[in-house]
Structure formats: structure tokens, C-alpha cells
DRENDO-1510 file (C-alpha; in Angstrom, 1 decimal, always signed):
<recs>
REC; n; res; u; v; w
REC; 1; UNK; -79.9; +102.2; +9.1 .
REC; 2; UNK; -80.1; +103.5; +5.5 .
REC; 3; UNK; -80.2; +107.2; +6.5 .
REC; 4; UNK; -80.2; +108.3; +2.8 .
REC; 5; UNK; -83.7; +107.3; +2.3 .
REC; 6; UNK; -85.2; +108.8; +5.6 .
REC; 7; UNK; -86.1; +112.2; +4.1 .
REC; 8; UNK; -87.6; +110.7; +1.0 .
REC; 9; UNK; -89.7; +108.2; +3.0 .
REC; 10; UNK; -90.9; +111.0; +5.4 .
REC; 11; UNK; -91.9; +113.3; +2.5 .
REC; 12; UNK; -93.8; +110.6; +0.6 .
REC; 13; UNK; -95.8; +109.5; +3.6 .
REC; 14; UNK; -96.7; +113.2; +4.3 .
REC; 15; UNK; -97.7; +113.6; +0.7 .
REC; 16; UNK; -100.1; +110.5; +1.0 .
REC; 17; UNK; -101.4; +111.1; +4.4 .
REC; 18; UNK; -105.0; +112.0; +3.4 .
REC; 19; UNK; -105.1; +109.0; +1.1 .
REC; 20; UNK; -103.9; +106.8; +3.7 .
REC; 21; UNK; -106.5; +108.1; +6.2 .
REC; 22; UNK; -109.2; +107.6; +3.6 .
REC; 23; UNK; -108.4; +104.0; +3.1 .
REC; 24; UNK; -108.3; +103.4; +6.9 .
REC; 25; UNK; -111.8; +105.0; +7.1 .
REC; 26; UNK; -113.1; +102.7; +4.3 .
REC; 27; UNK; -112.0; +99.6; +6.3 .
REC; 28; UNK; -113.2; +100.8; +9.6 .
REC; 29; UNK; -116.7; +101.4; +8.3 .
REC; 30; UNK; -117.0; +97.5; +8.0 .
REC; 31; UNK; -118.1; +95.6; +11.1 .
REC; 32; UNK; -115.7; +92.7; +10.9 .
REC; 33; UNK; -116.2; +91.2; +14.3 .
REC; 34; UNK; -116.3; +87.4; +14.4 .
REC; 35; UNK; -119.5; +86.3; +12.6 .
REC; 36; UNK; -121.4; +83.3; +11.6 .
REC; 37; UNK; -119.3; +81.1; +9.2 .
REC; 38; UNK; -120.7; +80.7; +5.6 .
REC; 39; UNK; -119.3; +78.8; +2.6 .
REC; 40; UNK; -116.2; +80.7; +1.5 .
REC; 41; UNK; -116.4; +83.1; +4.5 .
REC; 42; UNK; -115.0; +81.2; +7.5 .
REC; 43; UNK; -115.3; +84.1; +9.9 .
REC; 44; UNK; -118.5; +85.6; +8.6 .
REC; 45; UNK; -119.6; +88.2; +6.2 .
REC; 46; UNK; -117.9; +91.2; +7.8 .
REC; 47; UNK; -114.4; +89.9; +8.1 .
REC; 48; UNK; -114.8; +88.6; +4.4 .
REC; 49; UNK; -115.9; +92.1; +3.3 .
REC; 50; UNK; -112.9; +93.8; +5.1 .
REC; 51; UNK; -110.4; +91.3; +3.6 .
REC; 52; UNK; -111.8; +91.9; +0.1 .
REC; 53; UNK; -111.6; +95.6; +0.4 .
REC; 54; UNK; -107.9; +95.3; +1.6 .
REC; 55; UNK; -107.1; +93.1; -1.3 .
REC; 56; UNK; -108.7; +95.7; -3.8 .
REC; 57; UNK; -106.4; +98.3; -2.2 .
REC; 58; UNK; -103.3; +96.1; -2.6 .
REC; 59; UNK; -104.3; +95.3; -6.2 .
REC; 60; UNK; -104.8; +99.0; -7.0 .
REC; 61; UNK; -101.3; +99.8; -5.6 .
REC; 62; UNK; -99.6; +97.1; -7.8 .
REC; 63; UNK; -98.9; +94.4; -5.3 .
REC; 64; UNK; -99.3; +90.6; -5.9 .
REC; 65; UNK; -102.1; +89.3; -3.8 .
REC; 66; UNK; -102.4; +85.7; -2.6 .
REC; 67; UNK; -105.6; +84.6; -0.9 .
REC; 68; UNK; -105.6; +81.7; +1.6 .
REC; 69; UNK; -109.2; +80.5; +1.5 .
REC; 70; UNK; -110.4; +83.8; +2.9 .
REC; 71; UNK; -108.7; +83.1; +6.2 .
REC; 72; UNK; -106.0; +85.5; +5.3 .
REC; 73; UNK; -104.3; +87.3; +2.4 .
REC; 74; UNK; -100.7; +88.2; +1.6 .
REC; 75; UNK; -99.4; +91.1; -0.4 .
REC; 76; UNK; -95.8; +90.9; -1.7 .
REC; 77; UNK; -93.5; +93.8; -2.4 .
REC; 78; UNK; -91.4; +91.9; -5.0 .
REC; 79; UNK; -90.4; +88.4; -6.2 .
REC; 80; UNK; -87.2; +88.3; -4.0 .
REC; 81; UNK; -86.2; +85.8; -1.4 .
REC; 82; UNK; -88.4; +85.9; +1.7 .
REC; 83; UNK; -86.9; +88.2; +4.4 .
REC; 84; UNK; -89.6; +90.1; +6.3 .
REC; 85; UNK; -93.2; +89.4; +7.1 .
REC; 86; UNK; -95.5; +92.0; +8.6 .
REC; 87; UNK; -98.6; +90.4; +10.2 .
REC; 88; UNK; -101.8; +92.5; +10.8 .
REC; 89; UNK; -105.5; +91.7; +11.0 .
REC; 90; UNK; -108.8; +92.8; +9.6 .
REC; 91; UNK; -111.1; +91.5; +12.3 .
REC; 92; UNK; -112.2; +93.7; +15.3 .
REC; 93; UNK; -113.8; +93.0; +18.6 .
REC; 94; UNK; -117.5; +93.9; +18.7 .
REC; 95; UNK; -118.5; +97.6; +18.6 .
REC; 96; UNK; -119.9; +97.5; +22.1 .
REC; 97; UNK; -121.8; +100.3; +24.0 .
REC; 98; UNK; -120.9; +103.7; +25.5 .
REC; 99; UNK; -119.4; +105.5; +22.5 .
REC; 100; UNK; -119.5; +109.3; +22.8 .
REC; 101; UNK; -117.6; +110.8; +19.8 .
REC; 102; UNK; -119.1; +108.6; +17.0 .
REC; 103; UNK; -120.6; +105.2; +16.4 .
REC; 104; UNK; -118.2; +102.2; +16.5 .
REC; 105; UNK; -118.5; +101.8; +12.6 .
REC; 106; UNK; -118.9; +105.4; +11.6 .
REC; 107; UNK; -115.2; +106.6; +11.8 .
REC; 108; UNK; -114.8; +110.2; +12.6 .
REC; 109; UNK; -111.9; +112.6; +12.9 .
REC; 110; UNK; -111.7; +115.0; +16.0 .
REC; 111; UNK; -108.7; +116.8; +17.5 .
REC; 112; UNK; -106.2; +114.9; +15.4 .
REC; 113; UNK; -107.6; +111.6; +16.2 .
REC; 114; UNK; -109.5; +109.0; +14.2 .
REC; 115; UNK; -112.2; +107.4; +16.2 .
REC; 116; UNK; -113.9; +104.1; +15.4 .
REC; 117; UNK; -113.5; +100.4; +16.0 .
REC; 118; UNK; -110.4; +99.0; +14.3 .
REC; 119; UNK; -108.6; +102.4; +14.0 .
REC; 120; UNK; -105.9; +101.3; +16.5 .
REC; 121; UNK; -106.6; +97.6; +16.5 .
REC; 122; UNK; -105.6; +96.8; +13.8 .
REC; 123; UNK; -107.0; +98.3; +10.6 .
REC; 124; UNK; -105.1; +101.6; +11.0 .
REC; 125; UNK; -101.7; +100.1; +11.5 .
REC; 126; UNK; -102.3; +97.5; +8.7 .
REC; 127; UNK; -103.0; +100.3; +6.3 .
REC; 128; UNK; -100.0; +102.1; +7.6 .
REC; 129; UNK; -97.9; +98.9; +6.8 .
REC; 130; UNK; -99.5; +98.8; +3.2 .
REC; 131; UNK; -98.5; +102.4; +2.6 .
REC; 132; UNK; -94.9; +101.6; +3.9 .
REC; 133; UNK; -94.8; +99.0; +1.1 .
REC; 134; UNK; -96.1; +101.5; -1.4 .
REC; 135; UNK; -93.5; +104.0; -0.3 .
REC; 136; UNK; -90.6; +101.7; -0.8 .
REC; 137; UNK; -92.0; +100.5; -4.2 .
REC; 138; UNK; -93.0; +104.0; -5.6 .
REC; 139; UNK; -89.7; +105.6; -4.4 .
REC; 140; UNK; -87.7; +102.9; -6.0 .
REC; 141; UNK; -85.7; +102.1; -2.9 .
REC; 142; UNK; -83.5; +99.2; -3.9 .
REC; 143; UNK; -84.4; +96.0; -2.0 .
REC; 144; UNK; -83.3; +92.6; -3.1 .
REC; 145; UNK; -85.4; +90.6; -0.6 .
REC; 146; UNK; -89.2; +90.4; -0.3 .
REC; 147; UNK; -91.4; +92.0; +2.4 .
REC; 148; UNK; -94.8; +90.5; +2.7 .
REC; 149; UNK; -97.8; +92.0; +4.5 .
REC; 150; UNK; -100.2; +89.3; +5.8 .
REC; 151; UNK; -103.7; +90.2; +6.8 .
REC; 152; UNK; -105.7; +87.7; +8.9 .
REC; 153; UNK; -109.4; +87.6; +9.9 .
REC; 154; UNK; -109.5; +85.8; +13.3 .
REC; 155; UNK; -106.9; +87.4; +15.5 .
REC; 156; UNK; -109.4; +88.5; +18.2 .
REC; 157; UNK; -111.1; +85.0; +18.4 .
REC; 158; UNK; -108.3; +82.5; +18.2 .
REC; 159; UNK; -106.0; +83.3; +15.4 .
REC; 160; UNK; -107.2; +80.3; +13.4 .
REC; 161; UNK; -106.5; +82.5; +10.3 .
REC; 162; UNK; -102.8; +82.7; +10.8 .
REC; 163; UNK; -102.6; +79.0; +11.8 .
REC; 164; UNK; -104.2; +78.3; +8.5 .
REC; 165; UNK; -101.7; +80.5; +6.6 .
REC; 166; UNK; -98.7; +78.8; +8.2 .
REC; 167; UNK; -100.0; +75.3; +7.1 .
REC; 168; UNK; -99.1; +76.4; +3.7 .
REC; 169; UNK; -96.3; +79.0; +4.1 .
REC; 170; UNK; -93.0; +79.1; +6.0 .
REC; 171; UNK; -92.1; +81.7; +8.7 .
REC; 172; UNK; -89.9; +84.5; +7.2 .
REC; 173; UNK; -86.5; +84.9; +8.8 .
REC; 174; UNK; -87.8; +88.2; +10.4 .
REC; 175; UNK; -91.4; +89.1; +11.4 .
REC; 176; UNK; -93.0; +92.0; +13.0 .
REC; 177; UNK; -96.6; +92.9; +13.8 .
REC; 178; UNK; -97.9; +96.5; +14.2 .
REC; 179; UNK; -100.4; +95.1; +16.8 .
REC; 180; UNK; -98.7; +96.0; +20.1 .
REC; 181; UNK; -96.7; +98.9; +21.5 .
REC; 182; UNK; -93.6; +100.9; +20.8 .
REC; 183; UNK; -90.6; +100.7; +21.0 .
REC; 184; UNK; -90.4; +96.9; +20.5 .
REC; 185; UNK; -92.2; +94.1; +22.3 .
REC; 186; UNK; -89.9; +91.2; +22.3 .
REC; 187; UNK; -91.5; +89.4; +25.3 .
REC; 188; UNK; -95.2; +88.3; +25.4 .
REC; 189; UNK; -96.8; +86.5; +28.3 .
REC; 190; UNK; -98.3; +83.0; +28.2 .
REC; 191; UNK; -102.1; +82.7; +27.8 .
REC; 192; UNK; -104.6; +80.3; +29.2 .
REC; 193; UNK; -108.3; +80.3; +28.3 .
REC; 194; UNK; -109.7; +78.6; +31.4 .
REC; 195; UNK; -113.1; +77.0; +31.2 .
REC; 196; UNK; -115.1; +76.0; +34.3 .
REC; 197; UNK; -118.3; +74.2; +34.5 .
REC; 198; UNK; -120.9; +72.7; +36.8 .
REC; 199; UNK; -124.3; +71.1; +36.5 .
REC; 200; UNK; -127.2; +70.1; +38.8 .
REC; 201; UNK; -130.9; +69.4; +39.1 .
REC; 202; UNK; -133.3; +72.1; +38.7 .
REC; 203; UNK; -134.6; +73.6; +42.0 .
REC; 204; UNK; -138.4; +74.3; +41.8 .
REC; 205; UNK; -138.8; +76.4; +44.9 .
REC; 206; UNK; -137.4; +79.4; +46.8 .
REC; 207; UNK; -135.3; +82.4; +45.9 .
REC; 208; UNK; -133.7; +81.3; +42.6 .
REC; 209; UNK; -131.4; +82.5; +39.9 .
REC; 210; UNK; -133.1; +81.7; +36.5 .
REC; 211; UNK; -130.2; +83.0; +34.4 .
REC; 212; UNK; -127.0; +85.0; +34.3 .
REC; 213; UNK; -125.2; +86.1; +31.2 .
REC; 214; UNK; -122.1; +88.3; +30.8 .
REC; 215; UNK; -119.3; +88.9; +28.4 .
REC; 216; UNK; -119.2; +89.0; +24.6 .
REC; 217; UNK; -115.7; +87.6; +24.0 .
REC; 218; UNK; -113.3; +85.8; +26.1 .
REC; 219; UNK; -110.4; +88.3; +25.8 .
REC; 220; UNK; -112.1; +91.4; +27.3 .
REC; 221; UNK; -113.4; +92.5; +30.7 .
REC; 222; UNK; -117.2; +92.4; +30.4 .
REC; 223; UNK; -118.9; +95.8; +30.3 .
REC; 224; UNK; -122.4; +94.4; +31.0 .
REC; 225; UNK; -124.0; +91.5; +32.7 .
REC; 226; UNK; -127.7; +90.5; +33.1 .
REC; 227; UNK; -129.5; +88.2; +35.5 .
REC; 228; UNK; -133.1; +87.1; +36.1 .
REC; 229; UNK; -134.1; +86.2; +39.7 .
REC; 230; UNK; -137.4; +85.0; +41.1 .
REC; 231; UNK; -139.2; +84.8; +44.4 .
REC; 232; UNK; -137.3; +87.7; +46.0 .
REC; 233; UNK; -138.7; +91.1; +47.2 .
REC; 234; UNK; -137.9; +94.4; +45.7 .
REC; 235; UNK; -136.7; +95.7; +49.1 .
REC; 236; UNK; -134.1; +92.9; +49.4 .
REC; 237; UNK; -132.9; +93.6; +45.8 .
REC; 238; UNK; -132.6; +97.2; +46.6 .
REC; 239; UNK; -130.5; +96.7; +49.7 .
REC; 240; UNK; -128.1; +94.5; +47.7 .
REC; 241; UNK; -128.0; +96.9; +44.8 .
REC; 242; UNK; -127.0; +99.8; +47.2 .
REC; 243; UNK; -124.3; +97.7; +48.8 .
REC; 244; UNK; -122.7; +96.4; +45.7 .
REC; 245; UNK; -122.7; +99.7; +43.8 .
REC; 246; UNK; -120.9; +101.3; +46.7 .
REC; 247; UNK; -118.5; +98.4; +46.9 .
REC; 248; UNK; -117.7; +98.1; +43.2 .
REC; 249; UNK; -118.7; +101.3; +41.4 .
REC; 250; UNK; -120.6; +99.2; +38.8 .
REC; 251; UNK; -124.0; +100.6; +38.1 .
REC; 252; UNK; -126.9; +98.1; +38.7 .
REC; 253; UNK; -130.4; +98.5; +37.7 .
REC; 254; UNK; -133.5; +96.4; +38.3 .
REC; 255; UNK; -136.9; +96.0; +36.7 .
REC; 256; UNK; -139.9; +93.7; +37.2 .
REC; 257; UNK; -140.0; +91.0; +34.5 .
REC; 258; UNK; -142.9; +91.5; +32.1 .
REC; 259; UNK; -142.9; +87.9; +30.9 .
REC; 260; UNK; -146.2; +86.2; +32.0 .
REC; 261; UNK; -144.3; +83.0; +32.4 .
REC; 262; UNK; -141.9; +84.6; +34.9 .
REC; 263; UNK; -144.1; +86.3; +37.4 .
REC; 264; UNK; -142.6; +87.5; +40.6 .
REC; 265; UNK; -139.2; +87.8; +38.9 .
REC; 266; UNK; -136.8; +90.6; +38.3 .
REC; 267; UNK; -134.3; +91.4; +35.6 .
REC; 268; UNK; -131.0; +92.8; +37.0 .
REC; 269; UNK; -128.5; +94.6; +34.8 .
REC; 270; UNK; -124.9; +95.6; +35.7 .
REC; 271; UNK; -122.9; +98.1; +33.7 .
REC; 272; UNK; -119.1; +98.3; +34.3 .
REC; 273; UNK; -116.3; +99.3; +32.1 .
REC; 274; UNK; -114.8; +97.2; +29.3 .
REC; 275; UNK; -111.0; +96.6; +29.0 .
REC; 276; UNK; -108.6; +94.3; +27.2 .
REC; 277; UNK; -108.1; +91.1; +29.1 .
REC; 278; UNK; -104.4; +91.6; +29.3 .
REC; 279; UNK; -105.0; +94.8; +31.4 .
REC; 280; UNK; -108.1; +93.9; +33.5 .
REC; 281; UNK; -107.2; +96.6; +36.0 .
REC; 282; UNK; -108.2; +99.2; +33.5 .
REC; 283; UNK; -111.8; +97.9; +33.6 .
REC; 284; UNK; -114.6; +97.3; +36.0 .
REC; 285; UNK; -116.0; +93.9; +35.6 .
REC; 286; UNK; -119.7; +93.8; +35.4 .
REC; 287; UNK; -119.9; +90.0; +35.5 .
REC; 288; UNK; -118.0; +89.7; +38.8 .
REC; 289; UNK; -120.0; +92.5; +40.3 .
REC; 290; UNK; -123.2; +90.7; +39.2 .
REC; 291; UNK; -122.1; +87.5; +41.0 .
REC; 292; UNK; -121.3; +89.6; +44.1 .
REC; 293; UNK; -124.8; +91.1; +43.9 .
REC; 294; UNK; -126.4; +87.6; +43.7 .
REC; 295; UNK; -124.3; +86.2; +46.5 .
REC; 296; UNK; -125.9; +88.9; +48.8 .
REC; 297; UNK; -129.5; +87.6; +48.0 .
REC; 298; UNK; -131.2; +85.0; +50.3 .
REC; 299; UNK; -130.8; +82.2; +47.7 .
REC; 300; UNK; -132.3; +78.8; +48.4 .
REC; 301; UNK; -129.8; +76.4; +49.8 .
REC; 302; UNK; -128.4; +74.2; +47.0 .
REC; 303; UNK; -125.9; +73.8; +44.2 .
REC; 304; UNK; -126.7; +77.1; +42.6 .
REC; 305; UNK; -126.1; +79.1; +45.6 .
REC; 306; UNK; -122.9; +77.1; +46.3 .
REC; 307; UNK; -121.7; +77.8; +42.8 .
REC; 308; UNK; -122.2; +81.6; +43.2 .
REC; 309; UNK; -120.6; +81.6; +46.5 .
REC; 310; UNK; -117.5; +79.6; +45.2 .
REC; 311; UNK; -117.2; +81.9; +42.1 .
REC; 312; UNK; -117.2; +85.0; +44.3 .
REC; 313; UNK; -114.6; +83.4; +46.5 .
REC; 314; UNK; -112.3; +82.1; +43.8 .
REC; 315; UNK; -112.4; +85.2; +41.3 .
REC; 316; UNK; -113.5; +88.0; +43.6 .
REC; 317; UNK; -114.5; +91.4; +42.1 .
REC; 318; UNK; -111.5; +93.7; +41.8 .
REC; 319; UNK; -108.8; +91.0; +42.1 .
REC; 320; UNK; -106.8; +90.6; +38.9 .
REC; 321; UNK; -103.8; +88.6; +40.0 .
REC; 322; UNK; -105.3; +85.1; +40.6 .
REC; 323; UNK; -104.3; +85.1; +44.3 .
REC; 324; UNK; -107.6; +83.4; +45.3 .
REC; 325; UNK; -107.0; +80.7; +42.9 .
REC; 326; UNK; -103.5; +80.1; +44.1 .
REC; 327; UNK; -101.8; +81.1; +41.0 .
REC; 328; UNK; -100.3; +84.5; +41.7 .
REC; 329; UNK; -96.9; +84.9; +40.2 .
REC; 330; UNK; -94.6; +87.2; +38.3 .
REC; 331; UNK; -91.1; +87.6; +36.7 .
REC; 332; UNK; -88.7; +90.4; +35.9 .
REC; 333; UNK; -89.1; +89.9; +32.1 .
REC; 334; UNK; -92.8; +90.2; +31.8 .
REC; 335; UNK; -94.4; +91.2; +35.1 .
REC; 336; UNK; -97.3; +89.7; +37.2 .
REC; 337; UNK; -99.9; +87.2; +36.2 .
REC; 338; UNK; -103.3; +88.7; +35.3 .
REC; 339; UNK; -106.8; +87.2; +35.1 .
REC; 340; UNK; -110.1; +88.4; +33.8 .
REC; 341; UNK; -113.4; +86.6; +34.4 .
REC; 342; UNK; -114.6; +87.3; +30.8 .
REC; 343; UNK; -117.7; +85.3; +30.0 .
REC; 344; UNK; -120.5; +83.2; +31.6 .
REC; 345; UNK; -123.8; +81.5; +30.9 .
REC; 346; UNK; -125.7; +80.5; +34.0 .
REC; 347; UNK; -129.0; +78.6; +33.9 .
REC; 348; UNK; -131.2; +76.8; +36.4 .
REC; 349; UNK; -129.3; +73.6; +35.8 .
REC; 350; UNK; -125.7; +74.7; +35.7 .
REC; 351; UNK; -123.2; +77.2; +34.3 .
REC; 352; UNK; -120.2; +77.5; +32.0 .
REC; 353; UNK; -117.6; +80.2; +32.6 .
REC; 354; UNK; -114.5; +81.4; +31.0 .
REC; 355; UNK; -111.5; +83.5; +32.2 .
REC; 356; UNK; -108.5; +84.9; +30.3 .
REC; 357; UNK; -105.3; +84.4; +32.2 .
REC; 358; UNK; -101.9; +86.0; +31.0 .
REC; 359; UNK; -99.0; +84.4; +32.9 .
REC; 360; UNK; -95.4; +85.4; +33.0 .
REC; 361; UNK; -93.1; +84.3; +30.2 .
REC; 362; UNK; -91.0; +82.1; +32.4 .
REC; 363; UNK; -94.0; +80.5; +34.1 .
REC; 364; UNK; -95.2; +77.0; +33.2 .
REC; 365; UNK; -98.7; +76.9; +31.9 .
REC; 366; UNK; -99.3; +73.3; +33.0 .
REC; 367; UNK; -98.5; +74.2; +36.6 .
REC; 368; UNK; -100.9; +77.1; +36.6 .
REC; 369; UNK; -103.6; +74.9; +35.0 .
REC; 370; UNK; -103.0; +72.2; +37.7 .
REC; 371; UNK; -103.4; +74.8; +40.5 .
REC; 372; UNK; -106.7; +76.0; +39.0 .
REC; 373; UNK; -108.1; +72.6; +38.5 .
REC; 374; UNK; -107.3; +71.9; +42.3 .
REC; 375; UNK; -109.0; +75.1; +43.5 .
REC; 376; UNK; -112.0; +74.7; +41.3 .
REC; 377; UNK; -112.2; +71.0; +42.1 .
REC; 378; UNK; -112.3; +71.6; +45.9 .
REC; 379; UNK; -115.5; +73.7; +45.1 .
REC; 380; UNK; -117.1; +71.0; +43.1 .
REC; 381; UNK; -116.4; +72.7; +39.8 .
REC; 382; UNK; -114.8; +71.2; +36.8 .
REC; 383; UNK; -111.9; +73.0; +35.2 .
REC; 384; UNK; -110.3; +72.7; +31.7 .
REC; 385; UNK; -107.1; +74.7; +31.1 .
REC; 386; UNK; -105.9; +72.8; +28.0 .
REC; 387; UNK; -106.3; +75.9; +25.7 .
REC; 388; UNK; -103.1; +77.6; +26.5 .
REC; 389; UNK; -99.7; +78.6; +25.0 .
REC; 390; UNK; -96.5; +79.4; +26.7 .
REC; 391; UNK; -94.7; +82.7; +26.8 .
REC; 392; UNK; -92.7; +84.1; +23.9 .
REC; 393; UNK; -89.2; +85.9; +23.9 .
REC; 394; UNK; -86.8; +87.0; +21.3 .
REC; 395; UNK; -83.4; +88.1; +22.5 .
REC; 396; UNK; -83.0; +91.9; +22.9 .
REC; 397; UNK; -79.6; +91.8; +21.0 .
REC; 398; UNK; -81.0; +90.0; +17.9 .
REC; 399; UNK; -80.5; +91.8; +14.5 .
REC; 400; UNK; -84.3; +92.3; +14.1 .
REC; 401; UNK; -84.7; +93.9; +17.5 .
REC; 402; UNK; -81.7; +96.1; +17.3 .
REC; 403; UNK; -82.6; +97.3; +13.8 .
REC; 404; UNK; -86.2; +98.3; +14.8 .
REC; 405; UNK; -85.0; +100.1; +18.0 .
REC; 406; UNK; -82.6; +102.1; +15.9 .
REC; 407; UNK; -85.3; +103.1; +13.5 .
REC; 408; UNK; -87.5; +104.1; +16.3 .
REC; 409; UNK; -85.0; +106.3; +17.9 .
REC; 410; UNK; -84.2; +107.9; +14.7 .
REC; 411; UNK; -87.7; +108.7; +13.7 .
REC; 412; UNK; -89.1; +109.7; +17.1 .
REC; 413; UNK; -86.2; +111.1; +19.0 .
REC; 414; UNK; -87.3; +108.8; +22.0 .
REC; 415; UNK; -85.3; +106.2; +23.7 .
REC; 416; UNK; -85.6; +102.8; +22.2 .
REC; 417; UNK; -85.9; +99.8; +24.5 .
REC; 418; UNK; -87.5; +96.5; +24.8 .
REC; 419; UNK; -90.8; +95.9; +26.5 .
REC; 420; UNK; -93.0; +93.0; +27.6 .
REC; 421; UNK; -96.6; +92.8; +26.7 .
REC; 422; UNK; -99.5; +91.0; +28.6 .
REC; 423; UNK; -101.5; +90.6; +25.3 .
REC; 424; UNK; -100.5; +88.2; +22.7 .
REC; 425; UNK; -99.9; +89.1; +19.0 .
REC; 426; UNK; -99.7; +87.2; +15.8 .
REC; 427; UNK; -95.9; +86.7; +16.4 .
REC; 428; UNK; -96.4; +84.8; +19.6 .
REC; 429; UNK; -95.7; +81.3; +18.0 .
REC; 430; UNK; -93.0; +82.5; +15.6 .
REC; 431; UNK; -89.3; +81.9; +16.4 .
REC; 432; UNK; -88.2; +85.4; +15.4 .
REC; 433; UNK; -91.2; +87.7; +15.7 .
REC; 434; UNK; -91.7; +90.9; +17.7 .
REC; 435; UNK; -94.4; +93.5; +18.0 .
REC; 436; UNK; -93.4; +96.9; +16.5 .
REC; 437; UNK; -96.0; +99.5; +17.4 .
REC; 438; UNK; -98.3; +101.0; +16.6 .
REC; 439; UNK; -99.3; +102.4; +20.0 .
REC; 440; UNK; -96.9; +105.1; +21.2 .
REC; 441; UNK; -95.8; +105.5; +24.8 .
REC; 442; UNK; -98.3; +107.6; +26.8 .
REC; 443; UNK; -101.1; +107.0; +24.3 .
REC; 444; UNK; -104.1; +105.1; +25.5 .
REC; 445; UNK; -106.1; +104.3; +22.3 .
REC; 446; UNK; -109.0; +102.7; +24.2 .
REC; 447; UNK; -108.3; +99.4; +22.4 .
REC; 448; UNK; -111.1; +97.0; +22.9 .
REC; 449; UNK; -113.2; +99.8; +24.6 .
REC; 450; UNK; -115.7; +102.4; +23.6 .
REC; 451; UNK; -114.2; +105.5; +21.8 .
REC; 452; UNK; -111.3; +103.5; +20.3 .
REC; 453; UNK; -109.1; +105.9; +18.4 .
REC; 454; UNK; -105.7; +106.3; +16.6 .
REC; 455; UNK; -103.6; +109.5; +16.6 .
REC; 456; UNK; -103.3; +110.5; +13.0 .
REC; 457; UNK; -99.7; +111.8; +13.4 .
REC; 458; UNK; -98.8; +108.5; +15.0 .
REC; 459; UNK; -100.2; +106.4; +12.1 .
REC; 460; UNK; -98.1; +108.6; +9.7 .
REC; 461; UNK; -95.0; +108.1; +11.9 .
REC; 462; UNK; -95.6; +104.3; +11.9 .
REC; 463; UNK; -95.9; +104.3; +8.1 .
REC; 464; UNK; -92.5; +106.0; +7.9 .
REC; 465; UNK; -90.9; +103.6; +10.4 .
REC; 466; UNK; -92.4; +100.6; +8.7 .
REC; 467; UNK; -91.1; +101.8; +5.3 .
REC; 468; UNK; -87.6; +102.3; +6.8 .
REC; 469; UNK; -87.7; +98.8; +8.4 .
REC; 470; UNK; -88.5; +97.3; +4.9 .
REC; 471; UNK; -85.7; +99.3; +3.3 .
REC; 472; UNK; -83.1; +98.2; +6.0 .
REC; 473; UNK; -84.1; +94.6; +6.5 .
REC; 474; UNK; -84.8; +93.7; +2.9 .
REC; 475; UNK; -81.7; +95.4; +1.4 .
</recs>
């Protein structure tokens, strides 16, 4: 590590702390959740606006900006040979409900924390990386190789942005993404987005489910779910309501449907707790609770009732390890498989459901998909597990990992060690890519939840470590 620059880097970041915070706030005011594609705006207006605002910052600070069809943009430190890429993203998950400190897109500082959607994931760390490049540039730290900050717009909904970028550009010899945890994430689980469907003829009589919806995106535990049922009494609904609320802790409300076309029907709403799909145990799934509620009603015999019964059995509320699907497994490198039932649309003639499964780095995705296909198939449900990618591992003794761990220990005084991540970052498909921050041990930033925040001191520390990494790796 180039110790001679440590004090200069630290002093520069402290002197620019307020300016960095202001830039983060500017970006976090923009709702850049995945939107409707438009010409020249492949991920909608919000992501486009956030990307353009970031480009304006980079131009202002003297970096060369290259735009990749508004899928992503890259900012170069110099014209040297490629050595280090830093991958971050401008898109966010939807704002969601339940915010208490401020609105999701009205950033606010309280008790040393910056609250708002994107403050932690990933606009705050992205700006910290931009300021790290500024520090190296404005301090005149001698580097002969280039560092490039790449900002994408679709990380939360498939990472098509970065796939588009790599159609044109080559992977740098070293890459890190500030979109994970400290110290260094060198192992990431595999991921499968499982889709399961069934269809049937409409049933005209009896206690029926008219609709069920739940989940906004496929990589989060649903916070809310809504259903409409008909031809069932309020007393029966109340009994199921009381039982399921006690069993699950999910809050369920009911109201008579006011639509004249839907007389004798009730609208049911379930409110749980959102969480990232890689840590489903931190949430309380409103969708699985809703299905459990529906399974307790005297539904008419037929395929709709069979489907609800099967889903409750295969992905029961409170189970996160895939045991009922026959896919429970774990390894020493990355831990146990996790599964979150994340999205569903259920009508009178069928349903489409999605789950997000994170499986151990040493497991085989094809085997897990085959087991799911068998379990769902036995229940008369079609399954597609083709959208998946395998685990990712960079050796702990690689020069990139050892350098980043040394920097982390030097700047924090904490032990540097490699960790595994259930989530997947931009570096998942790269040969020599790791996640380096920006979440510190012991900090829960409520990522993908209400009241997302970043600790301001930790953002400043990240900027310092990123600058040191550029100085060391691009020497």
C-alpha cells in the first residue's frame, strides 16, 4: 500500500465531504426505479435523468465521459492502459411504503445518516467512487494506468445495462463494485429466477378467488399482497384473518368490494415486511401469508383451490431454505440456499408466480432447476428455471483481494477478511471482480426496505479507501 498518500487522501475527502453529500442528495431525489422504455431511454425516464445528472457531475470534475446508448456511462481517470474498473448503478428499487423519517425520494439527514432510496444502494457509493477519482486527480497522485467508473441503469432488474456495456468493452484486469459489503466479497451465490404457471377453465360458482397480486419486483420479499374473493361470508373471513395473523405476524385487513359488478365479494389486503431476496429471513412475506389465508377458506373444489393448496405446501410461509421443494443445500464457502416467493398474478383462469433463489457457489443450477421442475410438476404446475447463473468465486490470495483487504485494515483498524454474499453484484460474471463495500460490518442500511439510509461517516471512509485502491492498483 502506498502509505505516503493516505493522509493526503483523508484530508481531501474530509474537505469535500459536504460537497459529496450534496451530490448524493441530488441523485437520490430522482426516482430511477425501472420504468417504461422510451426512445433513447431504455429503462425509462427516471434512470435516464439519474444517468445524465451523474454525467454532468463527471464532466464538471474534468473526467472523460463515454455514454453507451443510455444503458450505462463510463468516466475515465486518464488515458492510460486499462487496469481498474469500478462498477456501480443509478437505478433503484421502487420507493415502497412504510417510510418514517422522510419520503423515499426526499433525502434527509438525521443522526449522522442520510435517508432516502438509493443512499446505500447504490447512488451513495457511486458518488463516493466518483469523489475517489477526484481525489486522485486533484491531488496529483501519480498513476500510470487508468481507473474507470462505470454506472449502469438496470442492475435491480436484470443488469441488461452492463451486458450491453460489455458487448463493446473488455473487462479490466481488476474490477470492484461498491455494491456489497466490507471487507471484501469474493464469493457470490448462484441465482435462479424461477417462474411457475398453471391455467384452467373459469369456475362460475361457489367460493372463488377472483384475483391475487403481490410483489413489485422479483428480487425482494413482497411487503403487500391483495386478493379479491367472492361468495364467502364475513364471519368465515374473520376467522381465517385471526388465525393467519397469529401464525404469521402479517397484518390482514378486509373490506366489502364496492364494485357493482363484484357484489358479495371482499377485498383482502396483507401487509408484511419487505427485504432483499438474498436475505428473505429479514422480511415477512405478505404474499405467502395471503396464500395461507386463502387456503383456509372453503374454496370450491377445482384447479384454483388445488393451486393454492400446492403453493402453500411447496413454498410455505416462513420457510426460506427450499426444503419443501427438495432443494435445500449449503456449502462452507457461501452458506445455505435461500428462496423468496417474490411475485404473483392470480386470476380466475390461472396464475404466474416468480421466486428468487440464491444457491451455494459450489451447487449446480441445472440440478436445482430439475428438482423444482419435478416438485412443481407433481402438483400440475409448469416450471421454468432457465433464467439462472452459477456462483462466482475469486481466490482469496489474488492480488486484487489482498490489496483491498490491506487498504480496509489500514483505514478502519478492523480485521480484513473475505466474505460470501447471497446477493449478486455487477461483478458476478467477471473473471476477476469482487465487491468492496460499501456496507460496513454491523450496519443495516435497510437496503430494499423502507427507511433506507447510509451512514455519512461510512460514505466518507469508502471514498478514502476507493481513492487508495486507485492509487495502489493503477500505479
